[in-house]
C-alpha positions as CSV (number, residue, x, y, z in Angstrom):
1,Q,22.4,23.2,1.4
2,S,21.5,26.2,1.7
3,S,17.9,26.0,1.9
4,V,18.2,23.0,4.6
5,D,20.1,25.6,6.7
6,S,17.2,28.3,6.0
7,V,14.7,25.8,7.3
8,V,16.8,25.1,10.1
9,Q,17.1,29.1,11.0
10,L,13.1,29.3,10.9
11,I,12.9,26.5,13.6
12,E,15.3,27.8,15.5
13,R,13.3,31.2,15.3
14,L,9.9,30.0,15.6
15,D,10.7,27.5,18.6
16,P,8.1,24.9,17.9
17,D,7.1,22.1,19.8
18,I,6.3,19.6,17.0
19,V,7.5,20.1,13.3
20,C,6.4,18.4,10.2
21,L,8.4,18.7,7.0
22,Q,7.8,17.5,3.5
23,E,10.6,17.0,1.0
24,F,13.0,17.4,3.2
25,N,16.4,15.8,2.3
26,G,17.4,14.2,5.1
27,R,21.3,13.2,3.9
28,L,21.6,17.0,3.2
29,A,20.5,17.5,6.5
30,D,23.1,15.3,8.1
31,R,26.0,17.3,6.5
32,S,24.5,20.7,8.2
33,E,25.9,21.2,11.6
34,R,23.0,23.6,12.4
35,F,20.8,20.7,11.9
36,R,22.6,18.2,13.9
37,I,22.9,20.9,16.7
38,L,18.6,21.7,16.0
39,S,18.3,17.7,16.2
40,D,19.6,18.1,20.1
41,S,16.4,19.6,20.9
42,Y,14.1,17.0,19.1
43,E,13.0,13.5,19.2
44,S,12.7,12.8,15.2
45,A,10.8,9.9,13.1
46,R,11.9,10.3,9.9
47,F,10.6,8.2,6.6
48,G,11.9,7.4,3.3
49,Q,14.7,9.4,1.2
50,T,15.4,10.5,-2.4
51,S,17.4,8.0,-4.4
52,A,19.5,11.3,-5.5
53,P,21.7,12.1,-2.6
54,D,21.7,15.7,-3.4
55,S,18.1,16.2,-4.7
56,L,16.0,18.2,-2.7
57,V,12.7,16.7,-4.3
58,G,11.2,13.5,-3.2
59,A,13.1,13.3,0.0
60,S,12.3,12.5,3.9
61,M,9.2,13.2,5.3
62,I,10.4,14.0,8.9
63,I,8.3,14.7,12.4
64,L,10.0,16.6,15.0
65,S,8.9,16.6,18.6
66,K,10.1,18.1,21.8
67,Y,7.5,15.5,23.3
68,R,8.5,11.6,23.7
69,I,8.0,9.8,20.2
70,L,6.2,6.6,21.2
71,R,5.9,5.0,17.9
72,S,5.8,5.7,14.0
73,A,4.6,4.2,11.4
74,T,3.7,4.6,7.4
75,V,0.2,5.2,6.3
76,L,0.8,5.1,2.5
77,S,4.1,4.3,0.7
78,P,6.2,5.6,-1.1
79,H,6.1,7.7,2.7
80,S,3.1,9.9,1.4
81,A,1.4,9.7,4.6
82,V,3.2,9.2,8.0
83,W,2.2,9.2,12.0
84,A,4.0,9.4,15.3
85,D,2.7,9.1,18.5
86,V,4.2,11.4,21.1
87,L,3.6,11.9,24.6
88,I,2.3,15.2,25.8
89,D,1.9,15.0,29.8
90,D,-0.1,11.5,30.2
91,D,-1.6,11.6,26.8
92,T,-0.9,10.1,23.9
93,V,-1.4,12.5,20.4
94,R,-1.1,11.0,17.0
95,V,0.6,13.3,14.5
96,F,0.0,12.7,10.8
97,N,2.1,14.1,8.3
98,N,1.2,14.1,4.9
99,H,2.5,14.7,1.3
100,L,-0.1,14.1,-1.1
101,R,0.5,13.7,-4.9
102,S,1.2,16.7,-6.8
103,T,-0.2,18.8,-9.2
104,A,2.3,18.4,-11.7
105,I,2.3,22.0,-12.6
106,N,6.3,23.3,-12.9
107,A,7.6,26.8,-13.3
108,D,6.9,26.6,-17.1
109,D,3.1,26.1,-16.6
110,N,3.2,28.8,-14.2
111,D,4.9,31.4,-16.9
112,F,2.4,30.2,-19.3
113,I,-0.6,31.0,-17.3
114,T,0.6,34.6,-16.4
115,S,1.6,35.6,-20.2
116,R,0.1,35.7,-23.5
117,I,2.8,34.9,-25.6
118,L,2.0,31.6,-27.4
119,S,-0.2,31.5,-30.5
120,D,-4.0,30.4,-30.0
121,T,-3.0,26.9,-31.5
122,A,-0.1,26.1,-28.8
123,R,-2.2,27.8,-25.8
124,E,-4.9,25.3,-26.7
125,V,-2.3,22.4,-26.6
126,K,-0.8,23.6,-23.4
127,I,-4.3,24.2,-22.0
128,R,-5.3,20.4,-22.7
129,S,-2.1,19.2,-21.2
130,I,-2.4,21.2,-17.9
131,V,-6.1,20.1,-17.3
132,S,-5.0,16.5,-18.2
133,R,-2.7,16.4,-15.7
134,L,-4.6,18.4,-13.2
135,R,-7.4,15.8,-13.7
136,E,-5.1,12.5,-13.7
137,N,-3.4,14.0,-10.4
138,S,-6.7,14.9,-8.5
139,E,-8.0,11.3,-9.1
140,L,-5.0,10.2,-7.5
141,R,-5.0,12.3,-4.4
142,A,-8.4,11.3,-4.1
143,Y,-7.4,7.9,-3.8
144,Q,-4.7,8.6,-1.4
145,V,-7.0,10.7,0.9
146,D,-9.6,7.4,1.0
147,S,-6.9,5.4,2.5
148,I,-5.3,8.2,4.8
149,A,-8.9,9.1,6.0
150,A,-9.5,5.7,7.4
151,V,-6.4,5.4,9.4
152,I,-7.4,9.1,11.2
153,E,-11.1,7.7,11.7
154,A,-9.8,4.9,12.9
155,T,-7.5,6.4,15.5
156,R,-9.2,7.0,19.1
157,T,-6.2,9.4,20.6
158,P,-6.3,13.1,19.8
159,R,-4.9,13.9,16.6
160,I,-3.0,16.5,14.7
161,V,-3.4,16.1,10.9
162,C,-1.1,18.4,8.5
163,G,1.0,18.7,5.3
164,D,0.8,19.6,1.8
165,F,-2.6,18.3,0.5
166,N,-2.0,19.9,-3.1
167,D,-5.6,20.5,-2.9
168,T,-7.7,23.6,-1.9
169,P,-10.5,23.7,0.7
170,V,-13.3,23.1,-1.7
171,S,-11.9,19.9,-2.8
172,Y,-12.8,16.3,-1.8
173,V,-9.1,15.9,-0.7
174,Y,-9.9,18.7,1.8
175,R,-13.3,17.7,2.8
176,R,-12.5,13.9,3.6
177,M,-9.5,14.6,5.3
178,A,-10.6,17.4,7.5
179,A,-14.3,15.5,8.5
180,G,-14.6,15.8,12.0
181,L,-11.6,17.9,12.2
182,D,-10.9,21.7,13.1
183,D,-8.9,23.9,10.7
184,A,-6.7,26.1,12.6
185,F,-7.4,28.7,9.7
186,S,-10.8,28.5,10.3
187,D,-10.8,28.7,14.2
188,C,-8.5,31.8,14.8
189,G,-7.0,32.8,11.3
190,S,-8.3,36.1,9.4
191,G,-8.8,37.8,6.4
192,Y,-7.2,35.8,3.2
193,S,-4.4,33.1,3.2
194,Y,-2.3,31.3,1.1
195,T,0.3,28.8,1.4
196,Y,1.7,28.4,-2.3
197,R,3.9,31.1,-3.9
198,G,2.7,30.4,-7.5
199,F,-0.7,31.0,-9.1
200,F,-0.7,34.8,-8.0
201,N,-0.3,33.4,-4.3
202,M,-4.1,32.4,-4.4
203,L,-3.9,28.9,-3.2
204,R,-4.4,27.8,0.6
205,I,-3.2,24.3,-0.1
206,D,-1.1,23.3,3.1
207,F,-2.9,22.6,6.3
208,V,-3.3,21.9,10.1
209,L,-6.2,20.3,11.1
210,T,-7.0,19.0,15.0
211,S,-9.4,16.9,16.4
212,P,-11.8,18.6,19.2
213,E,-9.7,18.4,22.1
214,F,-7.3,20.8,20.7
215,R,-8.2,24.5,20.4
216,A,-6.1,26.5,17.9
217,V,-5.1,29.9,19.3
218,V,-2.5,31.2,16.7
219,Y,-2.4,30.7,13.3
220,E,0.4,32.2,11.0
221,V,1.7,31.9,7.6
222,P,5.4,33.5,7.5
223,E,6.8,34.8,4.0
224,V,9.8,32.6,3.0
225,T,11.5,32.7,-0.3
226,F,13.7,29.3,0.0
227,S,10.4,27.3,-1.0
228,D,7.5,27.2,-3.0
229,H,5.3,26.6,-0.1
230,L,4.9,28.8,3.0
231,P,5.4,27.5,6.7
232,V,2.2,27.1,8.4
233,V,2.7,27.9,12.0
234,V,-0.3,27.0,14.8
């Protein structure tokens, strides 16, 4: 519950027009008085829910909008890519919210990467396990992004594409997703940016991409401690 309230507090402080949340527990949110009050300021499109009511993993995909939501749909089940059409002035803008397959690297793997405690044999076994999972999940993300990108490319209205891609800007997943779109960080970010609190703070794997009708003028990644991913504000 405290994580939900921390997310709400951040949204209240930033006051964005559109919010895309991944792995957000809608059931816990519904118990939060702060979230219910926040919801009065937004229309919402919610997709899916974890089978475990108190779990914060594998939960809802949510799009919140201060603009009217005309329609919404799932691109790829189980709710790893969704969209909502929002009406901004007289224009319809399609907002894509994505959460692609995880790398399956856990806290134990992170500890291993930063330590030299294991024997050579144990390290080899561990490295093989990590590489195998990275390869398998990279292939799954490639399959996912081909399906998602086809829908994005077929969309004739202005597009905002965002979410947790679980892959870096040098990956096939990013290049496929970003084809014909502008990366907000490339447009107006500066210096070095990361969005994942792990792997030595080296990875930018959460993105906001826009079609040419938009021009990003602000790019920020606020430091938070309630999630392993940092929010991207554009």
